[in-house]
N, C-alpha and C positions, 0 to 999 in steps of 0.2 A: 293434429300437427300444429306446432307453434310456428311463429314467424321465424325464429332462430333456426329451427329444424329445417324449415322450407329453404331458407337462404343457404344453410350448410349443405343440403342435398344438391341444390343448384350449383354451388361452388365445386362440389366433388365431381359432378357430371362435366362441368366445364374444364376442370383440371385434367380429367381422363381424356376428354376429346382433344384438348390442346396437346397433350403428350402424344397421342396417336397421330395427329396431324404432323407434328414435328418428325416422327418416325418416317412417315410417308414422304415428307419433303427431303429428308436425309437420303432415303433409299433412292429416290428419283435423281437427286443431284449427283450422288456418287456413282450411280450406275450409268450416268451419261457424261462422266468426266472425259474430256478429250485427251488429257495427259496423265502420266503416272509419276510416282515418286522416282527421282533419278533423271527425269527429263530436264532439258534446258529449254526454257521458253523465253520469248522476247515480246514485250509490249512496247510499241514505239514511244509512248509517253512515260512508261515506268521503268524501262530498262530490261536487263536480262537477269534471270534467276535460275538457280539449280533447285528444282522442287524437292523439298524435304518433308513437306506435310501437305495433305489435301484436306480441306475442311469444307463446310457448306454453310450457306445462308439462305434465307427464304423471306418472302414477303407475302403477307396475307391481306385480304381486303379486296379492293377493286382490281388489284394485280396479284393473282395467285401465281407465284413463280418460285423456283428453287434453282440455285446455281452453286457451283464449286468455287472455292478460292484456293489458290496455290501459293504456298509461302516457302521461302528459302533464302539462302544467302545470295546477295546481289553480286553479279560477275562483271568484270571488265569486258567491254566489247572487243578490244584488241586481241586478247589471248584467252578469254573465258576463265580467268582466274579470279578468286574472291578478292575484294578490297581488303586491305590490312585491317580496317576497322571492323570487319566482319558484319557489315551492315546487312540487315535483313529487309526483305520487301515482300509484299503480297500482291498478287494480281488476281482480280476476280475473273472467273471463267465466263461471265456473260459479256465480256468485252469483244469487240469485233476485230481488234488489231493484234491478237495473240498468234504467234507462230512458233513452231518447234525449231530449235537450232540443232543442226547436226554437227558433231565434233569433227 
């Protein structure tokens, strides 16, 4: 085995492992989502949104963690209607200040 073959094999192993870890992070984050598409949620610091998409993010290293983020159109607090600009916002699910708003 040459040095190039050795490095190539190691890279392939690492790529496969990284893809598998990402799958596990995604499954964990999405299966533990507190909210669903269509919910209206509020974060005191980021405002109110109508969830249109749920994604995930993760951290590896000394903090192994996965969490959802919720993205959607930002709503007015007064009547829960979208701003004319159609401004979008995302709120990460690992925040402690998120609550569901009932219409």
